[in-house]
C-alpha positions in Angstrom: 10.0 2.5 9.7 8.7 -1.1 8.2 4.9 -0.3 7.0 2.6 -3.2 7.5 -0.5 -3.6 5.2 -3.5 -5.1 6.0 -5.4 -6.6 3.5 -9.0 -7.5 4.3 -10.3 -8.6 1.0 -7.4 -11.4 0.7 -7.7 -12.2 3.9 -11.7 -12.6 3.2 -11.6 -14.6 0.5 -8.6 -16.8 1.8 -10.9 -17.8 4.7 -14.0 -18.6 2.7 -11.6 -20.7 0.1 -10.1 -22.5 3.4 -13.7 -23.0 4.6 -14.8 -24.6 1.6 -11.8 -26.5 1.0 -11.3 -24.9 -2.5 -7.9 -25.6 -4.2 -7.4 -21.8 -5.1 -6.9 -21.2 -1.1 -3.0 -21.1 -1.6 -3.3 -19.4 -5.3 -1.8 -16.2 -4.1 -2.3 -15.0 -7.5 -6.1 -15.6 -7.9 -6.6 -14.1 -4.2 -4.6 -11.1 -4.8 -6.3 -10.3 -8.3 -9.6 -10.6 -6.5 -8.9 -8.6 -3.6 -7.4 -5.8 -5.8 -10.6 -5.8 -7.8 -12.6 -5.3 -4.6 -10.5 -2.9 -3.4 -10.6 -0.8 -6.4 -14.6 -1.3 -6.6 -15.0 0.2 -2.9 -12.9 3.3 -3.9 -14.9 3.8 -7.0 -17.9 3.4 -5.2 -16.6 5.7 -2.5 -15.8 8.2 -4.9 -19.1 8.0 -6.6 -20.6 9.4 -3.3 -21.8 6.0 -2.0 -21.9 5.1 1.8 -19.4 2.8 3.4 -21.9 0.4 3.6 -22.9 0.4 0.0 -19.3 0.7 -1.1 -18.3 -2.4 1.2 -21.3 -4.5 -0.5 -20.3 -3.6 -4.1 -16.6 -4.3 -3.3 -17.8 -7.8 -1.4 -19.7 -8.5 -4.2 -16.5 -8.1 -6.9 -14.8 -10.4 -4.4 -17.1 -13.5 -4.6 -18.7 -13.1 -8.0 -18.7 -16.8 -9.4 -19.3 -18.3 -5.8 -22.4 -20.0 -4.5 
């Protein structure tokens, strides 16, 4: 059976970059790096006992760091 992986953070960032017509919208390395950092932040926050909402907020903050 083939496993399909859903990358919420990567999709979120890619959509943002497309909407902003950012030249990095096709930079898979940039997007994957940011998405991985966000996922790691979500996991860290969850392990620290944070709620899902707080963990998600922290992950999005990492994902979108430096964007307006």
